[in-house]
C-alpha positions as CSV (number, residue, x, y, z in Angstrom):
1,M,25.5,-5.5,-10.7
2,K,23.5,-2.5,-9.6
3,M,22.1,-0.1,-12.2
4,N,22.0,3.7,-12.0
5,S,18.3,3.8,-11.0
6,P,17.6,2.3,-7.6
7,I,16.1,-1.2,-7.5
8,F,13.7,-2.0,-4.6
9,I,12.0,-5.1,-3.4
10,L,8.5,-4.1,-2.4
11,L,6.5,-6.2,0.1
12,E,2.8,-5.5,0.9
13,T,1.4,-7.7,3.7
14,S,-1.0,-5.5,5.6
15,A,-4.2,-6.8,3.9
16,E,-6.0,-10.1,3.3
17,C,-3.9,-10.8,0.2
18,C,-0.1,-10.3,0.1
19,S,2.0,-9.1,-2.9
20,V,5.6,-8.6,-3.9
21,A,7.1,-6.4,-6.6
22,I,10.5,-5.4,-7.9
23,S,10.8,-1.8,-9.0
24,R,13.5,0.2,-10.8
25,S,12.8,3.8,-10.2
26,E,9.0,4.0,-10.9
27,E,9.0,1.0,-13.3
28,I,7.6,-2.3,-12.0
29,L,9.9,-5.0,-13.3
30,A,8.0,-8.0,-11.9
31,S,5.1,-8.6,-9.4
32,R,3.2,-11.4,-7.7
33,K,-0.1,-11.4,-5.7
34,T,-2.0,-14.1,-3.9
35,E,-5.4,-14.9,-5.2
36,T,-6.6,-16.3,-1.8
37,S,-6.4,-14.5,1.6
38,R,-4.1,-15.2,4.5
39,Q,-1.3,-16.9,2.6
40,H,1.4,-14.5,3.7
41,A,3.6,-16.9,5.6
42,S,3.6,-19.5,2.9
43,M,3.8,-17.3,-0.2
44,L,5.9,-14.3,0.6
45,A,9.3,-15.9,0.4
46,P,8.5,-17.8,-2.9
47,F,7.2,-14.6,-4.4
48,V,10.4,-12.7,-3.5
49,R,12.5,-15.6,-5.0
50,D,10.3,-15.8,-8.2
51,T,10.2,-12.0,-8.9
52,L,14.0,-11.7,-8.4
53,A,14.6,-14.6,-10.7
54,E,12.3,-13.2,-13.4
55,C,14.4,-10.0,-13.3
56,G,17.7,-11.9,-13.2
57,L,18.6,-10.3,-9.9
58,S,19.7,-11.3,-6.4
59,V,18.9,-9.6,-3.2
60,R,22.4,-8.0,-3.2
61,D,21.7,-6.4,-6.5
62,C,18.9,-4.4,-4.9
63,D,19.2,-1.0,-3.1
64,A,16.6,-1.5,-0.4
65,V,13.6,-3.5,0.8
66,A,10.3,-1.6,1.4
67,V,7.6,-3.1,3.5
68,S,4.1,-1.9,4.4
69,G,4.3,-0.6,8.0
70,G,0.6,-0.4,8.8
71,P,-2.1,0.2,9.7
72,G,-3.3,-3.3,8.9
73,S,-3.4,-6.9,9.9
74,Y,-1.0,-7.5,12.8
75,T,-0.2,-11.0,11.7
76,G,0.4,-10.0,8.1
77,L,2.5,-7.0,9.1
78,R,4.6,-9.2,11.3
79,V,5.3,-11.7,8.5
80,G,6.2,-8.8,6.1
81,V,8.6,-7.1,8.6
82,S,10.3,-10.4,9.6
83,T,10.9,-11.3,5.9
84,A,12.1,-7.8,5.1
85,K,14.5,-7.8,8.1
86,G,15.9,-11.1,7.0
87,L,16.5,-9.9,3.4
88,C,18.1,-6.7,4.6
89,F,20.3,-8.3,7.1
90,G,21.6,-10.9,4.7
91,A,22.3,-8.5,1.9
92,G,23.4,-5.5,4.0
93,I,20.8,-3.1,2.4
94,P,18.4,-0.6,4.1
95,L,14.8,-1.4,5.2
96,I,12.1,1.2,4.5
97,A,8.7,1.2,6.1
98,V,5.8,2.6,4.0
99,D,2.5,3.8,5.4
100,T,-0.2,1.5,4.1
101,L,-2.6,4.4,3.6
102,E,0.0,6.1,1.4
103,I,0.2,2.9,-0.7
104,L,-3.6,3.1,-1.3
105,A,-3.3,6.8,-2.0
106,W,-0.9,6.1,-4.9
107,Q,-3.3,3.5,-6.2
108,G,-5.8,6.3,-6.5
109,H,-3.3,8.9,-7.8
110,G,-4.9,11.5,-10.0
111,R,-8.4,10.0,-9.9
112,A,-10.1,12.7,-7.8
113,D,-9.4,16.1,-6.1
114,R,-8.9,14.3,-2.8
115,I,-8.1,10.7,-1.9
116,V,-9.2,9.1,1.4
117,P,-7.7,5.6,1.9
118,M,-9.7,3.5,4.3
119,L,-8.8,0.3,6.1
120,D,-11.6,-1.7,7.8
121,A,-11.4,-1.7,11.6
122,R,-14.7,-2.9,13.2
123,R,-18.4,-2.2,12.8
124,M,-18.5,1.2,11.1
125,E,-15.0,2.2,12.1
126,V,-12.0,2.7,9.7
127,Y,-8.4,3.8,9.8
128,C,-8.1,6.7,7.3
129,A,-6.3,9.8,6.3
130,V,-6.8,12.5,3.6
131,F,-4.4,13.0,0.7
132,D,-4.4,15.4,-2.2
133,S,-4.5,14.3,-5.8
134,D,-0.7,14.1,-5.9
135,C,-0.7,11.8,-2.8
136,R,0.6,14.4,-0.3
137,K,-0.8,13.6,3.1
138,L,-3.1,16.4,4.4
139,S,-4.3,14.9,7.7
140,A,-3.0,12.5,10.4
141,T,-4.1,8.9,10.4
142,E,-7.1,8.4,12.6
143,A,-9.6,5.8,13.6
144,K,-13.0,7.2,12.5
145,I,-16.6,6.0,13.0
146,L,-18.5,6.5,9.8
147,D,-22.0,7.8,9.3
148,E,-23.9,9.7,6.6
149,T,-22.3,13.0,7.6
150,S,-18.7,11.8,7.5
151,F,-16.4,13.9,5.2
152,G,-19.2,16.2,4.4
153,E,-17.0,19.3,4.3
154,L,-14.4,17.6,2.1
155,L,-17.1,16.3,-0.3
156,A,-18.5,19.8,-0.6
157,Q,-15.2,21.0,-2.0
158,G,-14.8,18.6,-4.9
159,T,-14.5,14.9,-5.9
160,V,-13.2,12.4,-3.3
161,L,-12.0,8.9,-3.9
162,F,-12.5,6.6,-1.0
163,I,-10.2,3.6,-1.5
164,G,-9.4,0.4,0.4
165,D,-11.4,-2.4,2.1
166,G,-13.1,0.2,4.4
167,A,-14.6,2.1,1.4
168,E,-17.3,-0.4,0.9
169,K,-19.0,0.3,4.3
170,F,-18.9,4.0,3.7
171,S,-20.4,3.6,0.2
172,K,-23.6,2.2,2.0
173,V,-24.2,5.4,3.9
174,C,-22.7,8.2,1.8
175,N,-25.0,9.9,-0.7
176,S,-22.7,12.6,-2.1
177,A,-22.4,12.8,-5.9
178,N,-18.8,13.8,-5.4
179,A,-17.9,10.5,-3.7
180,M,-16.1,7.7,-5.6
181,F,-15.4,4.3,-4.3
182,D,-12.7,1.6,-4.9
183,N,-12.8,-1.4,-2.6
184,G,-9.4,-2.8,-3.7
185,G,-6.7,-3.5,-1.1
186,P,-3.1,-2.2,-1.1
187,V,-0.7,-3.9,-3.6
188,A,3.1,-3.9,-3.7
189,S,3.2,-2.5,-7.2
190,A,1.9,0.8,-5.9
191,M,4.7,1.2,-3.3
192,A,7.5,2.5,-5.6
193,H,6.8,6.3,-5.2
194,A,6.1,6.0,-1.4
195,A,9.3,4.0,-0.9
196,N,11.5,6.3,-3.0
197,P,10.0,9.9,-2.9
198,S,12.8,11.2,-5.2
199,I,11.2,9.5,-8.3
């Protein structure tokens, strides 16, 4: 039986490690994450089953499935979207795509004046966007080649958290005292707000 607060199944598969969480409003009821990379196809469905069982829920008890929509690994995103579509079709519930950069922004919520999620592309290139401290998106997603002058104007205005697997390469060329770095990848437990903006 559904509760008053919406219950979501959250699937994050855009990065090297995949994760699943069950949320009720902004509370995370259960979560799982792979400890090794590229296990999406074998671990995603068991993670969904186990987190639902831990909460005493079925897919039909949930209000929606949210899945990372990219940017990110093509193979990982395909596994996530296919799984999400199957769950939604079987239970007759909505599917919500969440921007991977917004997921990372919520992981950095409140930690700096600005948040710049970065996903590794190739060489010194990243996919990135700028968010404010409340995770409102301030710029379009872009592919950016990094050098020591990147984000200079933004860094001159205050503290900036660079977060995601692309942040490590920028940390090697950025010398600003206002720059903070978090190399962690996106996780499903950070998706609740992005999937349900009303909370």
